[in-house]
DRENPA-3360 file (N, C-alpha, C; in nm, 2 decimals, always signed):
BEGIN
1 = MTPETLRD = +1.60/+0.33/+0.75/+1.47/+0.41/+0.78/+1.39/+0.32/+0.85 ~ +1.31/+0.38/+0.98/+1.25/+0.24/+1.04/+1.10/+0.24/+0.94 ~ +1.03/+0.13/+0.97/+0.90/+0.09/+0.90/+0.80/+0.20/+0.93 ~ +0.81/+0.28/+1.05/+0.71/+0.37/+1.08/+0.72/+0.50/+1.00 ~ +0.87/+0.54/+0.98/+0.91/+0.66/+0.90/+0.86/+0.64/+0.74 ~ +0.89/+0.49/+0.72/+0.86/+0.47/+0.57/+0.73/+0.48/+0.52 ~ +0.65/+0.42/+0.62/+0.49/+0.43/+0.62/+0.44/+0.54/+0.60 ~ +0.49/+0.64/+0.70/+0.46/+0.78/+0.69/+0.49/+0.87/+0.56;
9 = LVNNALED = +0.61/+0.83/+0.50/+0.65/+0.88/+0.41/+0.57/+0.84/+0.26 ~ +0.53/+0.71/+0.26/+0.45/+0.70/+0.19/+0.29/+0.74/+0.17 ~ +0.24/+0.76/+0.29/+0.12/+0.82/+0.32/+0.16/+0.95/+0.28 ~ +0.21/+1.05/+0.30/+0.22/+1.16/+0.26/+0.26/+1.17/+0.11 ~ +0.35/+1.09/+0.05/+0.32/+1.09/-0.11/+0.18/+1.06/-0.15 ~ +0.12/+0.99/-0.10/-0.01/+0.96/-0.14/-0.12/+1.07/-0.13 ~ -0.11/+1.13/+0.00/-0.18/+1.23/+0.02/-0.15/+1.34/-0.08 ~ -0.02/+1.40/-0.10/+0.03/+1.48/-0.22/-0.08/+1.50/-0.35;
17 = LKARDVVT = -0.12/+1.38/-0.39/-0.16/+1.37/-0.51/-0.32/+1.35/-0.48 ~ -0.37/+1.34/-0.37/-0.50/+1.30/-0.35/-0.57/+1.16/-0.36 ~ -0.45/+1.10/-0.32/-0.52/+0.94/-0.31/-0.66/+0.95/-0.22 ~ -0.74/+0.84/-0.28/-0.87/+0.83/-0.20/-0.87/+0.70/-0.13 ~ -0.94/+0.73/+0.00/-0.97/+0.58/+0.08/-0.81/+0.54/+0.11 ~ -0.74/+0.60/+0.16/-0.63/+0.55/+0.20/-0.62/+0.47/+0.35 ~ -0.61/+0.34/+0.33/-0.60/+0.25/+0.45/-0.47/+0.21/+0.49 ~ -0.41/+0.22/+0.60/-0.28/+0.14/+0.66/-0.30/+0.05/+0.75;
25 = LPVADVTD = -0.29/-0.07/+0.71/-0.27/-0.19/+0.81/-0.18/-0.24/+0.88 ~ -0.16/-0.23/+1.00/-0.05/-0.32/+1.04/-0.04/-0.48/+1.04 ~ +0.03/-0.54/+0.98/+0.01/-0.66/+0.95/+0.13/-0.75/+1.02 ~ +0.22/-0.67/+1.08/+0.37/-0.77/+1.12/+0.31/-0.87/+1.24 ~ +0.18/-0.86/+1.32/+0.12/-0.96/+1.39/+0.08/-1.08/+1.28 ~ +0.08/-1.10/+1.17/-0.01/-1.19/+1.11/+0.08/-1.25/+1.01 ~ +0.19/-1.15/+0.95/+0.29/-1.21/+0.85/+0.42/-1.17/+0.86 ~ +0.52/-1.24/+0.83/+0.66/-1.18/+0.83/+0.68/-1.13/+0.71;
33 = ITDYMIIA = +0.61/-1.12/+0.60/+0.64/-1.07/+0.49/+0.66/-0.90/+0.48 ~ +0.57/-0.85/+0.56/+0.60/-0.70/+0.59/+0.56/-0.63/+0.73 ~ +0.57/-0.50/+0.77/+0.50/-0.44/+0.88/+0.37/-0.41/+0.83 ~ +0.37/-0.32/+0.76/+0.27/-0.24/+0.69/+0.20/-0.27/+0.58 ~ +0.07/-0.26/+0.55/+0.02/-0.26/+0.42/-0.07/-0.15/+0.40 ~ -0.04/-0.07/+0.30/-0.13/+0.06/+0.26/-0.21/+0.03/+0.12 ~ -0.34/+0.06/+0.14/-0.40/+0.05/+0.00/-0.46/+0.15/+0.00 ~ -0.45/+0.20/-0.13/-0.53/+0.34/-0.18/-0.59/+0.33/-0.30;
41 = SGTSNRHV = -0.67/+0.39/-0.35/-0.76/+0.44/-0.48/-0.71/+0.55/-0.55 ~ -0.70/+0.51/-0.68/-0.68/+0.62/-0.77/-0.82/+0.63/-0.87 ~ -0.87/+0.74/-0.92/-0.97/+0.74/-1.01/-1.00/+0.71/-1.14 ~ -0.85/+0.66/-1.19/-0.83/+0.64/-1.33/-0.69/+0.58/-1.33 ~ -0.66/+0.50/-1.46/-0.55/+0.42/-1.47/-0.44/+0.58/-1.46 ~ -0.46/+0.70/-1.51/-0.35/+0.77/-1.50/-0.34/+0.81/-1.39 ~ -0.42/+0.84/-1.28/-0.40/+0.87/-1.15/-0.32/+0.76/-1.08 ~ -0.36/+0.65/-1.09/-0.30/+0.55/-1.03/-0.16/+0.56/-1.07;
49 = KALVDNVV = -0.15/+0.59/-1.16/+0.02/+0.60/-1.25/+0.08/+0.71/-1.17 ~ +0.00/+0.83/-1.17/+0.08/+0.94/-1.08/+0.10/+0.91/-0.94 ~ +0.02/+0.86/-0.88/+0.02/+0.82/-0.74/+0.15/+0.72/-0.73 ~ +0.15/+0.61/-0.80/+0.28/+0.54/-0.80/+0.41/+0.57/-0.82 ~ +0.41/+0.67/-0.93/+0.54/+0.76/-0.93/+0.56/+0.84/-0.85 ~ +0.48/+0.91/-0.79/+0.51/+1.01/-0.68/+0.57/+0.93/-0.55 ~ +0.52/+0.80/-0.51/+0.54/+0.75/-0.39/+0.71/+0.72/-0.47 ~ +0.73/+0.64/-0.57/+0.84/+0.59/-0.59/+0.94/+0.71/-0.60;
57 = EEIKAAGT = +0.90/+0.81/-0.65/+1.01/+0.93/-0.64/+1.05/+0.98/-0.51 ~ +0.99/+1.00/-0.41/+0.97/+1.01/-0.29/+1.08/+0.95/-0.19 ~ +1.03/+0.80/-0.22/+1.11/+0.70/-0.12/+1.25/+0.70/-0.19 ~ +1.27/+0.69/-0.33/+1.41/+0.71/-0.39/+1.47/+0.85/-0.32 ~ +1.44/+0.95/-0.33/+1.48/+1.06/-0.27/+1.52/+1.04/-0.12 ~ +1.46/+0.96/-0.08/+1.50/+0.92/+0.09/+1.58/+0.83/+0.10 ~ +1.63/+0.75/-0.03/+1.72/+0.68/-0.01/+1.70/+0.53/+0.01 ~ +1.58/+0.50/-0.04/+1.51/+0.34/-0.01/+1.45/+0.33/-0.16;
65 = PPRGIEGR = +1.52/+0.27/-0.22/+1.42/+0.23/-0.36/+1.36/+0.14/-0.34 ~ +1.22/+0.12/-0.43/+1.16/-0.01/-0.42/+1.23/-0.14/-0.49 ~ +1.17/-0.24/-0.37/+1.24/-0.40/-0.42/+1.19/-0.44/-0.56 ~ +1.05/-0.40/-0.55/+0.99/-0.43/-0.69/+0.86/-0.37/-0.72 ~ +0.82/-0.35/-0.86/+0.68/-0.27/-0.86/+0.62/-0.39/-0.98 ~ +0.45/-0.42/-0.95/+0.42/-0.51/-1.01/+0.27/-0.42/-1.06 ~ +0.24/-0.46/-1.19/+0.12/-0.39/-1.24/+0.12/-0.28/-1.32 ~ +0.21/-0.23/-1.37/+0.22/-0.15/-1.45/+0.18/-0.15/-1.61;
73 = ESYEWVLV = +0.13/-0.25/-1.62/+0.10/-0.27/-1.77/-0.03/-0.21/-1.81 ~ -0.12/-0.21/-1.71/-0.27/-0.16/-1.70/-0.29/-0.03/-1.61 ~ -0.21/-0.04/-1.48/-0.24/+0.04/-1.41/-0.42/+0.03/-1.33 ~ -0.46/-0.07/-1.34/-0.57/-0.11/-1.26/-0.54/-0.14/-1.11 ~ -0.45/-0.22/-1.08/-0.36/-0.24/-0.96/-0.22/-0.26/-0.96 ~ -0.16/-0.15/-0.91/-0.01/-0.16/-0.87/+0.05/-0.21/-0.74 ~ +0.15/-0.30/-0.74/+0.18/-0.32/-0.62/+0.35/-0.26/-0.61 ~ +0.37/-0.22/-0.51/+0.50/-0.14/-0.50/+0.56/-0.20/-0.35;
81 = DLGDVLLH = +0.65/-0.34/-0.38/+0.71/-0.39/-0.24/+0.84/-0.28/-0.22 ~ +0.84/-0.22/-0.09/+0.92/-0.14/-0.02/+0.99/-0.19/+0.09 ~ +0.94/-0.36/+0.13/+1.01/-0.41/+0.21/+0.93/-0.44/+0.34 ~ +0.96/-0.34/+0.44/+0.87/-0.33/+0.54/+0.73/-0.24/+0.51 ~ +0.70/-0.20/+0.40/+0.57/-0.15/+0.35/+0.52/-0.21/+0.20 ~ +0.41/-0.27/+0.22/+0.34/-0.32/+0.08/+0.24/-0.21/+0.04 ~ +0.26/-0.14/-0.10/+0.15/-0.05/-0.13/+0.09/-0.13/-0.26 ~ -0.06/-0.10/-0.22/-0.13/-0.15/-0.31/-0.24/-0.04/-0.38;
89 = VMQDETRE = -0.21/+0.02/-0.52/-0.27/+0.13/-0.55/-0.38/+0.07/-0.66 ~ -0.51/+0.07/-0.62/-0.61/+0.01/-0.74/-0.71/+0.11/-0.80 ~ -0.74/+0.09/-0.89/-0.88/+0.14/-0.94/-0.98/+0.10/-0.84 ~ -1.10/+0.20/-0.83/-1.22/+0.15/-0.73/-1.29/+0.03/-0.78 ~ -1.30/-0.01/-0.90/-1.36/-0.15/-0.91/-1.29/-0.26/-0.89 ~ -1.14/-0.25/-0.90/-1.06/-0.37/-0.87/-1.05/-0.37/-0.71 ~ -1.03/-0.28/-0.64/-1.03/-0.24/-0.51/-1.17/-0.32/-0.42 ~ -1.25/-0.27/-0.50/-1.39/-0.35/-0.44/-1.42/-0.50/-0.48;
97 = FYDLERLW = -1.36/-0.56/-0.58/-1.34/-0.68/-0.61/-1.26/-0.75/-0.52 ~ -1.13/-0.71/-0.52/-1.05/-0.80/-0.44/-1.06/-0.79/-0.26 ~ -1.11/-0.70/-0.25/-1.12/-0.66/-0.10/-1.02/-0.68/+0.00 ~ -0.90/-0.62/-0.03/-0.80/-0.66/+0.07/-0.79/-0.62/+0.22 ~ -0.87/-0.54/+0.23/-0.91/-0.48/+0.39/-0.97/-0.60/+0.44 ~ -1.07/-0.64/+0.39/-1.15/-0.75/+0.45/-1.05/-0.87/+0.50 ~ -0.97/-0.89/+0.38/-0.88/-1.05/+0.38/-0.77/-0.99/+0.50 ~ -0.71/-0.88/+0.52/-0.63/-0.86/+0.61/-0.67/-0.83/+0.74;
105 = TAFPTDTE = -0.81/-0.77/+0.76/-0.83/-0.78/+0.88/-0.95/-0.89/+0.96 ~ -0.96/-0.99/+0.87/-1.04/-1.10/+0.93/-0.95/-1.22/+1.00 ~ -0.82/-1.20/+1.04/-0.72/-1.27/+1.11/-0.75/-1.22/+1.26 ~ -0.78/-1.31/+1.37/-0.81/-1.30/+1.50/-0.66/-1.24/+1.53 ~ -0.68/-1.15/+1.64/-0.56/-1.10/+1.72/-0.52/-1.17/+1.84 ~ -0.43/-1.12/+1.93/-0.39/-1.20/+2.03/-0.50/-1.18/+2.13 ~ -0.57/-1.07/+2.12/-0.68/-1.01/+2.24/-0.81/-1.11/+2.23 ~ -0.82/-1.14/+2.09/-0.97/-1.25/+2.06/-0.94/-1.38/+2.07;
113 = TQV = -1.04/-1.47/+2.09/-1.05/-1.60/+2.14/-1.06/-1.67/+2.02 ~ -0.97/-1.77/+2.00/-0.95/-1.84/+1.87/-1.03/-1.96/+1.90 ~ -1.13/-2.01/+1.81/-1.20/-2.12/+1.82/-1.16/-2.24/+1.75;
% end
């Protein structure tokens, strides 16, 4: 499965259960870890759990089981490692505190001048 197909599958699974504020960041130019980072919010720990469970179910059905899942103890922040896609599903307070979008978009691109 291509990274783009996996990205779209994850985004569709999140959309199915009304994930909030879904952001997809292409990070292949700044890290070798993954091609895409997807960040989404759930309204509660139960919503975060449902979102993660739906994504895992969909990707397993497509023949791509997750490499790892972290954060299922509290469901405040769950990381799902899919290889070419890293999914972060968080509750609002946790997402605001860690502000991953800012961290991963702060890197200069090839078109920006580096000082």
